[in-house]
C-alpha positions in Angstrom: -103.5 104.9 121.2 -103.8 101.7 120.2 -101.3 99.4 122.3 -99.9 99.0 124.8 -101.4 100.3 128.5 -103.7 103.1 128.2 -104.6 102.1 125.1 -108.5 103.6 124.3 -107.2 106.8 125.4 -106.2 109.7 123.6 -103.1 111.2 123.9 -101.8 115.0 123.3 -98.5 115.4 122.3 -96.7 118.9 122.1 -92.9 120.3 122.3 -92.1 121.6 125.7 -89.9 124.7 125.7 -86.9 123.8 125.8 -84.3 121.6 123.2 -86.0 118.2 122.7 -88.8 118.3 125.7 -92.4 116.8 125.2 -94.8 116.7 127.2 -97.1 113.8 127.2 -100.4 114.0 128.4 -102.9 110.4 128.4 -106.5 111.3 128.9 -108.3 110.0 131.3 -105.1 109.6 133.0 -103.9 106.7 134.3 -104.4 107.4 137.7 -107.6 108.8 139.0 -108.1 112.1 139.9 -104.0 113.0 138.8 -102.9 114.5 135.4 -102.0 112.1 133.1 -98.7 114.0 132.0 -95.7 113.3 131.0 -92.5 114.9 130.2 -90.0 113.4 128.1 -86.6 114.1 126.4 -85.3 113.1 123.2 -87.2 112.7 120.1 -86.2 109.5 119.8 -87.5 108.6 122.9 -90.3 109.7 121.9 -90.7 108.3 118.6 -90.2 104.6 120.0 -92.9 105.4 123.0 -95.8 106.6 120.6 -94.4 103.5 118.1 -94.9 101.4 120.7 -98.5 102.8 121.6 -99.8 102.5 118.3 -101.0 106.3 118.3 -102.6 107.4 115.0 -102.9 110.8 115.1 -105.9 112.7 114.2 -105.4 115.2 111.1 -106.7 118.8 112.9 -109.3 119.9 111.3 -111.9 121.8 113.6 -113.9 119.1 115.2 -110.4 118.2 116.7 -109.4 121.5 117.8 -113.0 121.6 119.6 -111.4 117.5 120.3 -108.0 118.9 121.9 -110.0 122.3 124.1 -112.6 119.8 125.7 -110.2 117.5 127.1 -106.7 119.3 127.3 -108.3 123.3 127.3 -106.8 123.4 130.5 -103.7 123.4 129.6 -101.6 126.9 128.0 -101.4 126.1 124.7 -98.3 127.2 122.8 -97.4 128.6 119.7 -94.6 127.0 118.1 -91.5 126.6 119.5 -87.7 127.9 118.0 -86.4 124.0 118.4 -88.8 122.5 116.0 -89.0 123.6 112.2 -92.1 125.5 110.9 
């Protein structure tokens, strides 16, 4: 994230199992010792937050997969969800 209250932190974004629900995880978390998980419903709301926070997307090559495992690996990684096109 490049702007907003958590500039300089990592953000892991993935679709949840319910239609248009998203999980956003801030790392390091905003409150020490408390997971930085946030849940949002609505694609437009999530897109607005990502724009407001200046999110820069990383290409998902092997280095980023390792970073994802190291920082967010304790969460169960989900496959695709039915409500998103492949």
